[in-house]
N, C-alpha and C positions, 0 to 999 in steps of 0.2 A: 263606510268602510265594510267591505265584503269579507267574510271569514270563510276560508276554505280549510279542508282537512282530509286526512287519508286514513283508512282504517285497515288493519291486518285482516287475516283470514277469519278471525274470530267474530268480527263485527257482523251483525245480521242485518238483512234489509229493513226490518222493522225498526231497529236502532238507528239506521241512517235516515229513515223517513221521520223519525221522531227528533233527531237532531236538526234536520233541515226544516222541520215544522217550528222549531224554536227560533229560527232566523239564520242558521248556518247556510250559507249560499250553496255549497256542495261538498259532500263527502265521497271521495273517491275510493271505491272498493277494488280489491285485486282484480276482480273481473273486469273492471273498467280499464285497468292497466292492460289486460290481454286484448280488449276490444279496440281500444283507442290508441295505445302506444304512448310513450312518453311525450313525443313532440305534440300530439293532438291534445293531450291533457294540459300541457303548458298553454297552448293556443286558446283552449277553452277557459283557463283561469284568466288569461290576458283579456280575452273578449268580454267575459262577465264583469271583470273590474272596470273596464273601460266604459261599458254601457252604464255603469252605476255612477260615474264621475259627475259631480255637480258643476255647473258652469262657474267660472272664477269671476268674483265681483270685487270691485275696489271698495274697501271699507271707508265709511265716512269718517271715522276717527280711530286712532290707534294708541293704546297706552302700553306701558312697559309690562303690565301684568296680564294683558290680553293676548296670550301666545297665538290663539286661533286667528285673531285679526292681524297680528304680525305676519303669520304665515300666509294669510290672504293677499296682504299687501305685497310680500315678496313674490308671490305667484303673479300678481298683476303686473309688476315690474318685469318679471321673467318672460311673461307671455306677450309683453307689448301693448297692454291694454290702455296705457296712459298716452294721450297724445303729446306731442313735443311742447306744446305750450304749457300744459299742466305740469309736465315733467321738469321743464325749466324753472317754473315757479317753485316746485317742490324742492328742487336741488338747492335753491338759495336759502329756503326755510331749513333745510337739513344742515347745511353748512353753518348757519348761524346757531342752531340749537346743538350741533355736535360738539362744539368746543374743543377741548384738548383730550378727547378720548383717544388713547393710544390704540393702533391697529398693528398687531403682530402677524406677519405673513410667514407661514411654514411651507417650504418647499423642498423638493429633493427627488431623487430617482425613485422609480416604482420598486416597492419591496424594501426601501430603506428603513422603514417603521415610522413614517410620519404620523400616522394615526395613533400608534402606541405612545410616541413622544408627546402628541398633543394631549392625549388622555392623562398622562402622568403630569404634565403641566397644569392641567385643569384640576386635578386632584390636589396639587400643592397650592395653587391660587386659593381654592375653596377653603383649605385647612388653614392657610396662613392669614387670609383676610376674610373674616365672617361676614362682613356686610357687602362683599363685592358681587356684582351681577355681571355675567360674561354671556357674550353672544359668539356662536361659532359658525362659520360658513365653510363647508367642506365641498370641494369641487372634484368630481370624478370624470374620467374621459368618456366621450361619446365614440362608439365603435363606428367606423367608417362604412362597413359593409351592411349592417343592420339598422344603424341609426339609433340604437338603444344604449343605455348606459347602466351599469350595475353601481348603485349608490351604496357601496358596501363599507365606507369608512366608519360608519356609525357602530359597526359590529365590535370595533375595538374600544368604544367609548363608554366604559364603565361608569364614568363621572356623571353622565347624563342624567342619572336618577335625581340629581339635586335640583330643586326648583329654582335655583339661582343661575341655571345654565340653560340658554336656549340654542338649539342647533338646527341648522337648515342645510340639507344636502342639495346640490345643484350638479347639473351636467354641463360639460364644456359646450354642447350643442354645436361643435365645429371640430375639425380635425387639425392635428399638429399645433395644439395649443393646450396650455395647462390651466387657463382660466376661461371665463366666458365674457361676453360683451356687456352684461348687465351687472357685473361684479362690483364696479365703481359705485354705481347708484345703490346697490344693496348694502354695501359697507356705509355709504352716507346716510341711509335710512335708519340703519340699526344704531349709528352713532347718535343720531338725533333723539332717540328714544330714552336715553339716559343710562345705557350700559356703561359699566366702568372700563371695560376692556372688550375688544373685538379681536378674535382670532380667525385668520383665513388660512385654510389648508388646501393647497392646490393639487392638481392631479400630478402624476409623475412626469418629470422633465428630462430633457436630454442635456448634453454638455453645453449647448450654446443658448439655452433658454434662461431668461431673467426677467420676464414680463411682470412678475409679481412685485418687483423693486419699486415700480412706478405707481402701485396701488396702495402701498402699506407705508407705515412710519418705521417699522423695524423689521427688516427680512432676515429670516433665519434659513440655513441650509442644512438638511439632514442627509447624511451619506453614511456609507459603510466602507469597509476595507476593500471591497470588491470593485475596484476601479481600474484594475489592470496594473500597468507599469507606472512608476512614478511620474513619467513624462506626461501621462494622460491628465494629470492635475493642471498642466499648463492650459488645457483646453476647456476646463470648467468655468464658465463665465460667473456663476454665483460665488465662487471664491474670491472674486474681485468685489462684489457688492454686498454679500451677506455681512450683517453686523455680528453675527454669532453663528458658528459652525458646530454642528453636533455629529460626532463620529459614533454612530449607534452600532449595536451588536458587537461590543468591545470584546466579547467572549470568543469571537471567531479567531482562528489561527491567522497570524500576520497583522493583527490589529495594532499592536504596539509600534511595529515598524510603520504602519499607515499613519498613526498619530504623529510620529516624528516627522514624516514626509509632508503631511498637510500643514503642519506648523511651519516648516521651512517654506512652502509655497506661499502661505499667508504673508510671511515676512518679505519674500521676493516681490510679490504682487504690490506691496506697500512701501517697499524700500525702507523697511524697518528691521534691519539686521541686528540692531543693538537690543531689540526687545527680548526679554527673558522668556522662556517657553511657558512659564506659569502665567505670564501676562497676555499671551495670545489667546484670543476668544475662540479656541477649539477645544471641546469638551468631550471626552469618552463617555459613553453611556451604555447601559444594557437596559432599555426601557421595558423590555419584557419581564424583568426581575422586579419583585415586590420591593418597594422602599429602596431602590437602588441608589447608593450614595453619589454615583456619577451624575444621575438626573437632579438630585438635590443640589449638588454643587453648581450645575448648569443653571438651575432655576434661581439660585442666590445671585449669580452673575447676570442673569437675564434681567431681573428686577433692578439691579444696580445700573446696567447699561441703560435700561429704559428711563430711569431717574435722571441720569446724566445727560442723555440726548434730547429727552423731551421736557426736561426741567419739571419733573413731577414732584409732588411733595413727599419728602423723605419719610415722614412718619406713616403715610398711607400706604407706601410702597416698599417698606422694609420688612421682609418676612423674619420671623423667629423660628429657625429651624437648626438642627445639628448638622454642621458642615465639617465636622472633625475629618472624616474621610473624604477625599476629594476624587478618587477614582473608583470605578466599579470593582466589585469583589464577585467574581463568577461563582455560582454555586455549582459545583461539579459532583455528580453522584459517583462516577467512577474516574479516578485519577488517570491522566493520559497515558502513564506507564503501564496501566492495567486495562486499557481499552479492549485488547484481544485475549483477556485471560481465559474466557470461556472456550474460545477457539483453541487456545494452547492446551487447555485440559483435554479437549476432544481429540486434538491431534496426538497428544501423548497416549490417550487410551487406545487409539487406533494403532499407534506404533507398538504398543505393548501386545495388543492382540495379534498383530502381524508377526511379531517375534515369537509368540507362543505357537502359532500355526507353523511357522518354519521350523521350530524346534521339534514339534510333534511329528512332521514329516521325516525328520532325521532319525 
């Protein structure tokens, strides 16, 4: 791993040489920025990091506690280092060893808060089930023009500090898709290691995308109220296939109307008009809010639905948490009626000053 840094105008050339002598790959001085420019500095970082990459090798054996070996095996799968014969044999072994490990797929539009929802679920799984080991695969889109991918989902993952969570970021390595071609094999490999739960978070999807349904046991769809008119809900494919729907960012204006419309659409899609609203698996959340009761209620129902669909042992998959409150409670610093109160004070002050000036002229 190559370490890079940047110093302000106070760092001296001697200090830079000293740090680089300790093993830091490069410290960029403000003078470097003036000479090289931002683009050339980025290219220099990428070139130095690429030259330091070690060749990927397929590990001889992998265990649940050897995260480095797990990562190497996933890299070998992703880079296509396994020939079809070996891979076919491994798939059979993975299938036998995987057993009934549940795989939860989390998909949704870009910016809906999938990573935040995933992190909140991880936090509650870890707190509710102290022995549980969880693997997470997070897929980010590959840019068509440059061929690069920003693997930034882990930025939101505060729960990764736990030794009971393993996370791997992947790129789609193709366009117009929310998953990659090796995702199925990667899931099978992780299941075979003995994880209790595998979570897959896809890249952002469009209205007609639902490929995650074929790869996981329990697909979830994360959305917000920003879907346009209610008629747009007819076009969202995942509303047909998702076992659970999360209406995130419930503190936004119009979210309550959106919750009503999404529940109605769920009933229409399944011809379940007699179902009560509270029994429809559409849950409002504010995942960015600490200890959000909406997320807790959604989590409790997620474990219940997992138990019912996959026949999981009830004792092992029944969380103990307070679900008295079932909807989010937005924390508002300034009430809506007073959002413009500073502007109103300023306007009133300007009006008073204008009145004083007009009276002085008289």
